[in-house]
N, C-alpha and C positions, 0 to 999 in steps of 0.2 A: 448361289454364290453372292457374297457381299463384296462390293467394290466401293471404297472411299479413297479420295485423293489428297485431302487437305490435312496437313499436320497442325498448323496454327491459323486461327481465324481471329482477325482483329478488325472490329467495326467501331471506329472512334472518330471524333471530330478531326483529329490531325493524325490519322493512322499512318500516312506516308512518311511522317517524321521519324518513324522507327526503321526506315529502310537502311540507313547507314549502320545501325546496330545489327540488323539482321545479316547484312553482308559481311561485316567484320573486315578481315584482311583479304577476303576473296575478290577476285576480279569479275565484275558483273557487266552484262550488256543489256541495254534496254531495247526490246522489240516493241515498236509502237506504230500506230496510225498517225497521220498528219494532224487530224482534229484532236485526237487523244493527247498528243504531246502539247498542243496549244492549251488544252484545258488544264493539264496537270503540271505544266512546266514550272510555274512559280513555286511549287512545293517539292520539287525533285532535286536531289544532289546531282553533281556533275557526273555523267556516265557516258561511255561509248554508246552510240545509237545506231540501230538498223531499222530502216523504214519498211513497213508492211503496207501493201496496196492490193486491193482486189478481194478474192475469195480464199477460203481455206482449200487449197488444191494440192495435189501431189507435187506439182511443179514448184509452188511456193515453198512447200516443206523442204524440197531438195535444195533450193537456192539459199534458204535461211539456215539450213543445217551446215552448209559450206561456209556461210558468212560468220557463224557463231562458234565454230569449232575451237577457237583459242581461249574461250572464256570459261570461268568456273561455275557461274550462276547465270541463268536466264531470267529476265524480268519482263513480263508481258503487261503492257499498258494499252488498254483499248477495250473493244467489244468482243462479242462471241467468236467471230471469224478469226480475229488476231489471236485470241486466247487458245482456240482450238488448234491453230497452226503451231503456236508456241509449245503446246503439250506434245505434239508430234515431234517437234525438233528436240525437246528435252529428252524424250525417250530414245531417239536415235543417237544423241550425244551422251546419253547417260549422265545428264546434268540435273541438279535441283532447279526448281522453278518457283519464282515469286510472282504472284498475280495481283495486278491493280486494275480493277474494272473502272472504266470511265463512263459507262452507261448501265442502266438497270433494265436489261432486256431479256435475259434468260439465265439459266443455271450453269452455263458453260464455265464460269470461274470455279465451280465446285466439282464438276463431274470428271471421272476418268475416261472420257471418250471425246472423239472429235467427229463432227459432221463434215463430210467431204463433198466438194462440188467440183464441177469441171470449170474451165476458164470462162465459160459463158454464164456461169452462175446456176447451172442445173444440178440438182441433187444427184449424188452418186451412191453414197453409202454412209454408215457411221462405223467408226473403228473404236473398239474398247482398248484401253491402253494401260500398261503398268506404270503410269506416271505418278511422280511424287510432287505435289504442290507444297513446297516447304512453308509458305505463308500466303494467306489471302488477306489483302489490305483493303478494307472498305472505308474510304475517307469521306466524311460528311461534306467537306468543302467541295470536293470534286463531284460527288453524286448529286448534291442539291442544285448544282449549276448545269447538270446534264439535260439532254432533251427530254421534255415531259412526255412526248408521244412514245418514246422508247420505253419509258416507265410503264405507261398504260399497256402497251403491247406485251411487256414482260409480265404484268399481272395476268393478262389473258392467257399467255403461254403457261403460267403456273396453274391456272384453273384446269388446264388439260391434265395435270397430274391426277386429279381426282376423277374427272369424267372418263379418262382413258383407262386408268387403273381399275375402276369399277366395271367398265365394259370387259376388261380382260379377266378379272378375278372375282367379280361380284362384290357385294358390300362388306363381307367378312369372310375370313378363311381360318382354318385350324392352325396353319403354320405360323408360329409367333413372330418370326422375322417379317414375313410378308404382311401379317396383320398390323405390325407396327408401321410399315410403309403405307398401308391403306389409311391408317388413322392420321398419320402426318399429312397425307394428301388431302384428307377430308378437312383437317384443321386449316390447311392453306386455303381451301375453297371457302370455308366458313368465314375466315378472317377477311378475305378479299371482298366477298359479297356484302359484308356488313359494315365495312369501313369506307366512309365517304372520302372521295379524293377530288382534288382540284389542283391546277398548276400553282396557285398561290400557296396552298398548304404544302405542296411538295417542295417548293423553294424554301419554306421556313424549316423543313425537316424536323418536325416534332417527333415524339416517340411513336405516334401512330404510323407515320411514314417509315421510320426506322424499322418497325416491325413488319411492314409490308415489304420493304427491301429484303428483309431476312426470309420472307416466304419465297421471294423470287430466286434467291441465290442459295443459301445453305439448306433451307428446308426442302425446297423443290429438288435440289441436287441430291439430297439424302434419300428421297423417295425411290428413285431408280437405283441408287447405290445399295439399298437394302432389299428392295423388292425385285430387282433385276428384271428379267423378261416378264414377270408376272405383273409389273406395274409400269412398264415403259410405254412407248408410243403405240397408238392404235389408229382408228379411222381419222381422228382429228389431224394428226400429223401426216397420215397417209394422203389426205386431201391436200394438205399443204404441199407435199412432194409432187402430187399429180399436177399442180399448177405450174411447175417449173417451166414447161415449154411455152407458156403464154406470156408474151412480152409485157402486156399491160399489168401483170401482177408483180413484176420484178421490183418495182419501186415501193411496194407495200411491205411493211415490216413483217418479219417472221411470225411473231406472236399474233398479229392481226389476222394473218392468213390461217393460222391454227384455229383462231376463234371461229372463223367461218367454217372450218372443217369440223369443229365440235358441234356446231348447229346441224350440219349434215349428218354427223354421227348420231346425235340424239334423235333427230327426225327419223332416220333410217331404222333405229332400234326401238322406236315407239315410246321413247321417254318424254312424254309430252310436258310434264311438269318441269323437268329439268330444262327442256328446250325453251319453254316460255321464260323461265328465270334467267337463263343464260342470254337469250336474245334481248331481254330488257336491260341487262347489265351492259351488253355490247353497244346497244343503241344509245344508252345514256352517256356512254363514254366515247362516242364518236368512232366506233369500230365498224368495218364493213360487214354487212349482214346479208347482202344479196349479190348475185352475179354482176349486176349493174355497178355496184360499188367497186367491184374488182375489175371493171372495164372489159368484161367478157361479152362477146357477141353470142347470138343464138347458136350459130354453128360451132363456136368454141365451147359452149356449154355441153353440146352433144359429145364433143371430143373429150371434154373433161370427165364426163360420165364413163367413157371407155377407159380413160387413164386411171381413174379411181379404182375401178374393178381389177386393174392389173397390179396395183400397188401391194407389195408384200405386207406392209403394216395393216392395210385394210383386210387382208386375207386372214389375219390372226383371229378375226371375229366371225363366228358362224352366222351368216346372214346372207340374204339375196344380194349379190353384187353384180347382177346382170346389168348391161347398159340401159335396158328399158326401165328397170326398177330404179336405178340411180338417177337417170334423167328425170323420172317422175318425182323423186325426192328433191332434187335440185330445183325443179320448177315449182313444187309445192312451197318450198322455203321462200322462193322469190315472191310468189303470190301473197303468202301470209305476211311476210315481212313488209312488203310494200303497203298492204292494206292497213297494217297497224302503225305505220310511220306517221 
């Protein structure tokens, strides 16, 4: 099955200036986070506003669905959790959606799905949706001023498209649609690993950064849209989900935790060359590569091994997911990563 959500993609210096034209005579409402509104407010037209706080939960979806029922168009301004919530609301109200990301952290602005959490921030599930994103506006002014650490985490999350797709489907397949998804995922990985980044360069927003932003949002989003289950999450995201019960990991960005999960995946599957290449990239860009970086205790590491083995995404890969084997891999990664630091 092929799933794509975005009808118009606009990535320009002043993309948000097109919002009035896109809305026309329709009555729109802005769903936003507090920080997102502060970042984008100078560029926005006057609109009714509804504040989003917390996680993408069933409770939030119900509340915002009730609050937005009178409007013709929903406008989502913010990060992944806000955008995922807005997609759910748009489907329930059968309304078109315009998306304006204020951070570069994942492919949520492109994908027809929502990652759902409980009110404590623990992962529950992801829902695929028949959502229509009428327009996706990437505004250079907003994104170049966004938090750099989210951008780095977004790049790491995009690397997962290749590592996890390869683990699920291999390096190449006969099906031409899945093959295209694999090649896009591989192109994302290649571009990310070969393009130097720094906060100074990110703020300047040259074409090299613009291209990396496009790997994080439209290209990464297209991988799962075309490849579907053959290229979606595997052990990398499964490890991320398994960390949900551990409080010390809650403040760590999604993509950063996925990066650690990818290290565990590559170590578990014996992909030593990819493991070394990935660890070098993560370490160079200040990402967590050990359980100590994640704030996990020795006893929590043992619990994490059990949690990983129970994760449905991890079970998609045929490999030894016993607690003993997983704890051994987690420990090996710690020892090798600390030694090379």
